[in-house]
C-alpha positions as a Markdown table, in Angstrom:
| # | Residue | x | y | z |
|---|---|---|---|---|
| 1 | Met | -16.4 | -3.2 | 14.3 |
| 2 | Lys | -18.9 | -5.5 | 12.9 |
| 3 | Phe | -17.4 | -4.4 | 9.6 |
| 4 | Tyr | -13.9 | -4.7 | 10.5 |
| 5 | Leu | -14.5 | -8.2 | 11.6 |
| 6 | Gln | -16.2 | -9.3 | 8.2 |
| 7 | Ser | -13.0 | -7.6 | 6.4 |
| 8 | Ile | -10.5 | -9.6 | 8.1 |
| 9 | Phe | -12.9 | -13.0 | 8.1 |
| 10 | Leu | -12.6 | -12.0 | 3.5 |
| 11 | Val | -9.0 | -11.7 | 3.4 |
| 12 | Leu | -8.5 | -14.9 | 5.9 |
| 13 | Met | -11.3 | -16.7 | 3.2 |
| 14 | Phe | -9.1 | -15.7 | 0.2 |
| 15 | Val | -5.8 | -16.6 | 1.4 |
| 16 | Phe | -6.7 | -20.1 | 2.5 |
| 17 | Leu | -8.6 | -20.6 | -0.5 |
| 18 | Gly | -6.4 | -19.8 | -3.1 |
| 19 | Lys | -3.2 | -21.6 | -1.0 |
| 20 | Asn | -2.0 | -23.7 | -3.4 |
| 21 | Thr | -2.5 | -21.8 | -6.6 |
| 22 | Phe | 0.2 | -19.6 | -8.0 |
| 23 | Ala | 0.1 | -16.1 | -9.9 |
| 24 | Gln | 2.6 | -16.4 | -12.7 |
| 25 | Leu | 4.8 | -12.9 | -12.4 |
| 26 | Thr | 6.4 | -12.7 | -15.6 |
| 27 | Ser | 8.7 | -10.4 | -14.8 |
| 28 | Glu | 11.5 | -9.8 | -12.7 |
| 29 | His | 11.1 | -6.1 | -12.6 |
| 30 | Ala | 8.0 | -3.5 | -12.0 |
| 31 | Ile | 8.4 | 0.3 | -11.7 |
| 32 | Gly | 6.1 | 2.9 | -11.2 |
| 33 | Ala | 3.6 | 5.1 | -9.6 |
| 34 | Arg | 0.7 | 4.9 | -7.1 |
| 35 | Phe | -2.0 | 7.1 | -7.0 |
| 36 | Gly | -4.4 | 7.5 | -3.7 |
| 37 | Ser | -4.8 | 8.9 | -0.6 |
| 38 | Ala | -1.0 | 9.1 | -0.8 |
| 39 | Thr | 1.1 | 9.2 | -4.2 |
| 40 | Gly | 4.3 | 8.1 | -5.0 |
| 41 | Leu | 6.8 | 5.4 | -6.5 |
| 42 | Asn | 6.8 | 2.0 | -6.5 |
| 43 | Tyr | 9.2 | -0.6 | -7.3 |
| 44 | Arg | 8.7 | -4.9 | -7.3 |
| 45 | Tyr | 11.0 | -6.9 | -7.3 |
| 46 | Thr | 10.1 | -10.8 | -8.1 |
| 47 | Leu | 11.7 | -13.7 | -5.8 |
| 48 | Ala | 9.9 | -16.4 | -7.2 |
| 49 | Pro | 6.7 | -17.1 | -9.7 |
| 50 | Asp | 4.0 | -16.6 | -6.7 |
| 51 | Arg | 6.1 | -14.0 | -4.3 |
| 52 | Ala | 7.4 | -10.5 | -4.4 |
| 53 | Val | 9.0 | -7.8 | -2.5 |
| 54 | Glu | 7.8 | -4.4 | -3.2 |
| 55 | Gly | 9.2 | -1.0 | -2.2 |
| 56 | Ile | 6.9 | 2.4 | -2.3 |
| 57 | Leu | 7.4 | 5.8 | -2.1 |
| 58 | Ser | 5.2 | 7.9 | -0.8 |
| 59 | Ile | 3.8 | 11.3 | -0.4 |
| 60 | Gln | 0.9 | 12.8 | 1.9 |
| 61 | Ser | -0.5 | 16.0 | 2.3 |
| 62 | Asn | -3.0 | 18.4 | 3.4 |
| 63 | Ser | -3.8 | 21.6 | 4.5 |
| 64 | Lys | -2.9 | 20.9 | 8.4 |
| 65 | Ser | -0.1 | 17.9 | 8.1 |
| 66 | Ser | 2.4 | 16.1 | 5.3 |
| 67 | Arg | 3.2 | 12.6 | 5.4 |
| 68 | Phe | 6.6 | 11.0 | 3.8 |
| 69 | Arg | 6.8 | 7.1 | 3.9 |
| 70 | Val | 9.4 | 4.8 | 2.1 |
| 71 | Val | 7.6 | 1.2 | 2.9 |
| 72 | Gly | 8.2 | -2.3 | 2.3 |
| 73 | Leu | 6.3 | -5.5 | 2.0 |
| 74 | Tyr | 6.5 | -8.4 | 1.3 |
| 75 | Glu | 3.4 | -10.3 | -1.2 |
| 76 | Phe | 2.4 | -13.6 | -2.5 |
| 77 | His | 0.3 | -13.7 | -5.8 |
| 78 | Lys | -2.5 | -15.4 | -6.7 |
| 79 | Pro | -4.2 | -16.4 | -10.5 |
| 80 | Ile | -7.6 | -15.3 | -10.4 |
| 81 | Ser | -8.3 | -15.7 | -14.4 |
| 82 | Gly | -6.3 | -15.1 | -17.6 |
| 83 | Asp | -4.3 | -11.9 | -17.2 |
| 84 | Phe | -5.9 | -10.9 | -13.9 |
| 85 | Ser | -4.4 | -11.6 | -10.5 |
| 86 | Trp | -5.1 | -10.9 | -6.5 |
| 87 | Tyr | -2.2 | -9.8 | -4.1 |
| 88 | Tyr | -1.5 | -10.2 | -0.4 |
| 89 | Gly | 0.9 | -9.3 | 1.8 |
| 90 | Phe | 2.5 | -7.5 | 4.7 |
| 91 | Gly | 5.6 | -5.3 | 5.9 |
| 92 | Gly | 6.4 | -1.9 | 7.5 |
| 93 | Ser | 7.4 | 1.5 | 6.8 |
| 94 | Leu | 9.8 | 4.3 | 8.0 |
| 95 | Gly | 8.9 | 8.3 | 7.7 |
| 96 | Ser | 7.9 | 11.7 | 8.6 |
| 97 | Tyr | 5.0 | 13.3 | 9.7 |
| 98 | Lys | 4.4 | 16.9 | 9.8 |
| 99 | Tyr | 1.8 | 19.3 | 11.4 |
| 100 | Lys | 1.9 | 22.5 | 9.7 |
| 101 | Ala | 1.5 | 25.9 | 11.4 |
| 102 | Phe | -1.6 | 27.2 | 12.0 |
| 103 | Thr | -3.7 | 29.9 | 13.8 |
| 104 | Asp | -7.0 | 28.7 | 15.0 |
| 105 | Ala | -10.2 | 30.7 | 15.6 |
| 106 | Thr | -9.2 | 32.3 | 18.5 |
| 107 | Gly | -6.0 | 33.9 | 17.9 |
| 108 | Lys | -3.9 | 31.0 | 19.5 |
| 109 | Tyr | -0.7 | 30.4 | 16.8 |
| 110 | Tyr | 0.3 | 26.7 | 17.0 |
| 111 | Pro | 4.0 | 26.6 | 15.3 |
| 112 | Ser | 4.4 | 23.7 | 12.9 |
| 113 | Lys | 6.1 | 20.3 | 15.0 |
| 114 | Ser | 7.7 | 17.1 | 13.1 |
| 115 | Glu | 8.0 | 13.6 | 14.2 |
| 116 | Phe | 9.3 | 10.0 | 13.1 |
| 117 | Ala | 6.7 | 8.2 | 12.3 |
| 118 | Leu | 7.2 | 3.9 | 12.0 |
| 119 | Ser | 3.9 | 1.6 | 11.2 |
| 120 | Leu | 3.2 | -2.1 | 10.6 |
| 121 | Asp | 1.4 | -2.1 | 6.7 |
| 122 | Gly | -0.3 | -4.9 | 4.8 |
| 123 | Ile | -1.7 | -4.7 | 1.4 |
| 124 | Ile | -4.2 | -6.9 | -0.2 |
| 125 | Gly | -5.1 | -5.8 | -3.9 |
| 126 | Val | -6.0 | -7.1 | -7.9 |
| 127 | Glu | -3.6 | -6.6 | -10.6 |
| 128 | Tyr | -4.4 | -7.5 | -14.5 |
| 129 | Asn | -1.9 | -7.6 | -16.9 |
| 130 | Ile | -2.1 | -5.9 | -19.9 |
| 131 | Pro | -1.9 | -8.4 | -22.9 |
| 132 | Thr | 0.9 | -7.6 | -25.4 |
| 133 | Ser | 2.0 | -4.6 | -23.7 |
| 134 | Pro | 4.9 | -4.2 | -20.9 |
| 135 | Leu | 2.4 | -3.1 | -18.3 |
| 136 | Ala | 0.0 | -3.8 | -15.2 |
| 137 | Ile | -2.6 | -1.6 | -13.9 |
| 138 | Ser | -3.2 | -2.8 | -10.0 |
| 139 | Leu | -6.0 | -1.3 | -7.7 |
| 140 | Asp | -5.4 | -1.8 | -3.8 |
| 141 | Val | -5.9 | -1.0 | -0.4 |
| 142 | Lys | -3.3 | -0.6 | 1.7 |
| 143 | Pro | -3.8 | -0.6 | 6.2 |
| 144 | Tyr | -1.0 | 0.1 | 8.9 |
| 145 | Ile | -1.3 | 0.8 | 12.1 |
| 146 | Asp | 0.8 | 3.5 | 13.4 |
| 147 | Ile | 2.8 | 2.5 | 16.1 |
| 148 | Leu | 4.6 | 5.9 | 16.8 |
| 149 | Gln | 3.5 | 8.4 | 15.6 |
| 150 | Glu | -0.1 | 8.8 | 16.2 |
| 151 | Ser | -1.3 | 5.1 | 17.5 |
| 152 | Ser | -4.3 | 5.0 | 15.5 |
| 153 | Ile | -5.0 | 1.8 | 12.6 |
| 154 | Arg | -6.2 | 3.1 | 9.1 |
| 155 | Leu | -8.3 | 0.7 | 7.9 |
| 156 | Ile | -9.9 | 1.8 | 4.5 |
| 157 | Asp | -8.3 | 5.6 | 4.3 |
| 158 | Pro | -5.1 | 4.2 | 1.9 |
| 159 | Phe | -6.8 | 3.4 | -1.5 |
| 160 | Gly | -4.7 | 2.9 | -4.4 |
| 161 | Phe | -4.4 | 2.5 | -8.0 |
| 162 | Ser | -0.6 | 1.8 | -9.6 |
| 163 | Ile | 0.5 | 1.3 | -13.2 |
| 164 | Arg | 3.8 | -0.3 | -13.5 |
| 165 | Tyr | 6.5 | -0.7 | -16.8 |
| 166 | Lys | 7.0 | -4.1 | -16.3 |
| 167 | Phe | 10.5 | -5.8 | -17.6 |
């Protein structure tokens, strides 16, 4: 619990310390790939020099389950230094969650089942715009709260690395 409170304090500190500075999002569109706990595609549309909306289409799979999500985020961008900036935002997602069929150690068979997934999402990260190139790379954490499917909070799991082409 102490870790979560420290994390929330750190995020709020960045938000309020950087509230009067503006990152300059230099391109209207950016499309790319996101890698991490969930892999997929992302698209960012710039609304203002310091604000954007981002959509993420992600797939996550392991031996017990698979998940498909469409995420929408509203983001605020702040400068750090030169070509570095940081951003934070909020949004939500819809998708499906499928438990794969399996047989346990006692021989009991469990068939596959699917559920609708709905969550509230946040994002905080850093971005580096590669000079003289239309590419940008970013590293972020995207915590979310599942509302329907598992009713769980995932604060640490969803790390991501993205590379985007800006145009």
